[in-house]
C-alpha positions in Angstrom: -44.7 -57.7 14.5 -47.3 -59.4 12.1 -49.7 -59.9 15.0 -49.1 -56.3 16.1 -49.9 -54.8 12.5 -52.9 -57.1 12.1 -54.5 -56.1 15.4 -53.8 -52.5 14.5 -55.4 -52.7 11.0 -58.4 -54.7 12.4 -58.9 -52.0 14.9 -58.8 -49.2 12.3 -61.3 -51.1 10.1 -63.7 -51.0 12.9 -63.0 -47.5 14.3 -62.7 -45.4 11.0 -66.1 -46.2 9.6 -67.7 -45.7 13.0 -66.2 -42.2 13.3 -66.8 -41.3 9.6 -70.5 -42.3 9.6 -71.4 -42.1 13.2 -70.8 -38.4 14.0 -70.7 -37.2 17.6 -72.9 -39.8 19.0 -70.2 -42.4 17.8 -67.5 -40.6 19.3 -69.2 -40.3 22.7 -70.1 -44.1 22.7 -66.5 -45.0 21.6 -65.0 -42.9 24.4 -67.4 -44.2 26.9 -66.4 -47.8 26.1 -62.8 -46.9 26.0 -63.0 -45.3 29.4 -64.6 -48.3 30.9 -61.8 -50.8 29.6 -59.0 -48.3 30.6 -60.5 -47.8 34.1 -60.7 -51.6 34.5 -56.9 -52.0 33.4 -56.0 -49.2 35.7 -57.7 -50.6 38.7 -56.0 -54.0 38.2 -52.7 -52.3 38.3 -53.2 -49.8 41.0 -55.3 -51.7 43.2 -54.6 -55.5 42.5 -55.9 -56.8 45.8 -59.2 -54.9 45.7 -59.7 -53.8 42.0 -63.4 -54.4 41.8 -64.1 -51.9 44.6 -61.7 -49.4 43.0 -63.2 -49.8 39.6 -66.6 -48.9 41.1 -65.2 -45.6 42.7 -63.0 -44.7 39.7 -66.1 -45.3 37.4 -68.1 -43.1 39.1 -65.5 -40.2 39.4 -64.8 -40.6 35.5 -67.9 -41.8 33.7 -70.5 -39.6 35.7 -69.0 -36.4 34.7 -68.5 -37.6 31.1 -72.2 -38.6 30.9 -73.2 -35.1 32.4 -71.1 -33.5 29.7 -72.8 -35.5 26.9 -76.2 -35.1 28.3 -76.3 -31.8 29.8 -73.2 -29.7 29.0 -69.6 -28.9 30.3 -71.0 -26.8 33.2 -72.7 -29.9 34.4 -69.7 -32.0 34.0 -67.5 -29.7 36.2 -70.2 -29.8 38.9 -70.5 -33.6 38.9 -66.7 -33.9 38.8 -66.3 -31.9 41.8 -68.9 -33.8 43.8 -67.4 -36.9 42.7 -63.8 -35.9 44.1 -65.4 -34.6 47.2 -67.3 -38.0 47.7 -64.1 -40.0 47.0 -61.9 -37.9 49.4 -64.5 -38.2 52.1 -64.7 -41.9 51.8 -60.9 -42.3 52.1 -60.7 -39.8 55.0 -63.6 -41.4 57.0 -62.3 -45.0 56.4 -58.3 -44.5 56.2 -57.7 -48.0 57.5 -54.7 -48.7 60.0 -52.1 -46.9 57.9 -52.6 -43.2 57.0 -49.8 -43.3 54.5 -51.5 -46.0 52.6 -54.7 -44.1 52.7 -52.9 -41.0 51.3 -51.3 -43.3 48.7 -54.8 -44.7 47.8 -56.4 -41.2 47.6 -53.6 -40.2 45.2 -54.1 -43.2 43.0 -57.8 -42.7 42.9 -57.4 -39.1 41.9 -54.8 -39.4 39.5 -56.7 -42.4 37.6 -59.8 -40.6 37.4 -58.2 -37.3 36.0 -55.7 -39.2 33.7 -58.3 -41.4 32.1 -61.0 -38.6 32.3 -58.7 -36.8 29.8 -60.4 -38.9 27.1 -63.3 -36.4 27.2 -61.3 -34.0 25.0 -61.9 -36.3 22.2 -65.7 -35.5 21.9 -64.7 -32.0 22.7 -62.4 -32.0 19.4 -65.4 -33.6 17.5 -67.6 -30.5 18.3 -65.0 -28.0 16.9 -65.6 -26.8 13.3 -64.1 -29.5 11.1 -64.4 -31.6 14.1 -63.8 -35.0 12.3 -60.5 -33.8 10.9 -59.5 -32.7 14.3 -60.4 -36.1 15.8 -58.2 -37.9 13.2 -55.4 -35.5 13.7 -55.5 -36.4 17.5 -55.4 -40.1 16.5 -52.7 -39.6 13.9 -50.5 -37.6 16.3 -50.7 -40.4 18.9 -50.7 -43.5 16.8 -48.4 -42.4 13.9 -45.8 -41.1 16.4 -45.8 -44.5 18.2 -45.7 -46.4 14.9 -43.0 -44.2 13.6 -40.9 -44.6 17.0 -41.5 -48.4 16.9 -40.1 -48.9 13.5 -37.4 -46.4 13.7 -36.3 -47.7 17.0 -36.5 -51.2 15.8 -34.1 -50.6 12.8 -32.1 -47.6 13.7 -32.2 -47.4 17.6 -29.1 -47.1 19.3 -29.4 -44.4 22.0 -31.5 -45.1 25.0 -34.2 -42.3 25.5 -35.3 -43.0 29.2 -33.7 -46.3 30.3 -35.3 -46.0 33.9 -38.9 -45.9 32.5 -38.7 -47.8 29.1 -35.3 -49.3 28.3 -36.4 -50.2 24.8 -37.4 -46.6 23.7 -34.5 -44.8 21.9 -33.7 -41.3 20.8 -33.8 -42.5 17.1 -37.1 -43.9 17.8 -38.4 -40.7 19.3 -37.2 -38.8 16.2 -38.8 -41.2 13.9 -42.1 -40.8 15.8 -42.0 -37.0 15.7 -41.2 -37.2 11.9 -44.3 -39.4 11.3 -46.5 -37.1 13.5 -45.6 -34.0 11.7 -46.2 -35.8 8.3 -49.6 -37.0 9.6 -50.3 -33.5 10.7 -49.5 -32.0 7.4 -51.9 -34.4 5.6 -54.9 -33.6 8.1 -54.1 -29.9 7.7 -53.9 -29.9 3.9 -55.5 -33.1 2.7 -58.1 -34.0 5.3 -60.4 -36.9 5.9 -63.5 -38.0 3.9 -66.7 -36.9 5.4 -70.1 -38.2 4.1 -72.5 -35.5 3.1 -76.1 -36.0 1.9 -77.9 -39.3 1.5 -76.5 -42.6 0.0 -78.7 -41.9 -3.0 -77.5 -38.6 -3.8 -74.8 -37.7 -1.5 -71.1 -38.4 -1.6 -67.7 -37.9 0.2 -66.0 -34.5 0.6 -62.7 -34.0 2.1 -62.5 -32.1 5.4 -59.3 -30.7 6.6 -58.0 -28.5 9.5 -57.9 -25.4 7.4 -56.7 -23.1 10.2 -53.4 -24.7 10.5 -50.5 -23.5 8.2 -46.9 -24.6 7.8 -45.8 -23.0 11.2 -48.7 -24.8 13.1 -47.9 -28.0 11.4 -44.3 -28.0 12.6 -45.5 -26.8 16.2 -48.2 -29.3 16.5 -46.2 -32.3 14.9 -43.2 -31.6 17.0 -44.6 -30.0 20.2 -47.7 -32.3 20.5 -46.0 -35.4 19.1 -43.4 -35.0 21.8 -46.3 -34.8 24.3 -47.3 -38.1 22.9 -44.1 -39.7 23.9 -44.2 -38.2 27.3 -47.8 -39.7 27.6 -46.3 -43.1 26.8 -43.5 -42.5 29.4 -46.2 -41.6 32.0 -47.9 -45.0 31.6 -44.5 -46.7 31.7 -44.1 -44.9 35.1 -47.4 -46.4 36.3 -46.5 -49.9 35.0 -43.1 -49.7 36.5 -44.2 -48.6 39.8 -47.0 -51.3 40.0 -44.8 -54.1 38.5 -46.6 -55.0 35.4 -45.5 -55.5 31.8 -48.7 -54.4 30.0 -51.9 -52.8 31.1 -54.0 -55.7 29.8 -54.0 -58.2 27.0 -57.3 -57.2 25.2 -55.1 -56.2 22.0 -52.9 -59.1 20.6 -49.4 -57.8 20.1 -50.2 -54.5 21.7 -51.1 -55.2 25.3 -54.1 -53.5 26.9 -56.1 -50.6 25.5 -54.5 -48.2 28.1 -51.2 -49.2 26.4 -52.5 -47.9 23.0 -54.2 -44.7 24.3 -51.6 -43.6 26.6 -50.1 -41.0 24.1 -53.6 -39.9 23.2 -54.4 -39.0 26.8 -51.8 -36.2 26.6 -52.2 -35.4 22.8 -56.1 -34.7 22.8 -56.2 -32.1 25.6 -53.0 -30.5 24.0 -54.6 -30.3 20.5 -57.8 -28.9 21.8 -55.8 -26.4 23.7 -53.9 -25.4 20.8 -57.1 -25.1 18.8 -58.8 -22.9 21.3 -56.0 -20.8 22.8 -53.5 -20.5 19.8 -55.8 -20.6 16.8 -58.8 -19.2 18.4 -61.3 -21.8 17.3 -64.5 -21.9 19.1 -67.5 -24.2 18.8 
């Protein structure tokens, strides 16, 4: 547990200053690097015998649309994504190999991996919203506070299995603890906020930026609803790991496993939070 906490604190010590001082560019770079690592880990799980080839195809189908979004805009990203899916499907269709069932399985793994990890694109989209830094930290808080709350609640209070088939160690008590932590974190980012640097180092200073459009009902809806989606995101990755016979997606983070093991909840939380902002609260760029 000490190694797990130490690795988490070191990660936060690097990530938080980059987000606070780096702006949208920092978010884009961080997400791009995270995508690369997650794609590598997924390729090793889904295509263990030919992971390098799979990584090349998956990188093209995920990173190229993301780059198009950053450099040109959302419309270009959709166009590039469509072309990548067509190219990938054509490659599998023209070279299916001796087993059509295996080719169909490969295509599903390719498309799922590209779309799943591609959901990280919603992090820079959140950054572009008014008060974007607070939205970014709320997404991170929902994902990581729910995970941390579930870990400690499950460790000390856990008795009732939540989903023994996918994750035998997860408990209902852990889930409740995670949702409570996520709701408290949502309340903080809605009413307290995060420090944002304004001005220069000579005459500027920090001001607190909060997600001011969220009120009490929103805090409960986001904390409980999207916090629960974070748990589902974690279970979705557990399904992938169980199906491919691995314990952890990687070993890049001591005590935590792979990076995909740490962002699995975020892959569901970020798009759900962006959808809540746009569709429920009417927030626009």
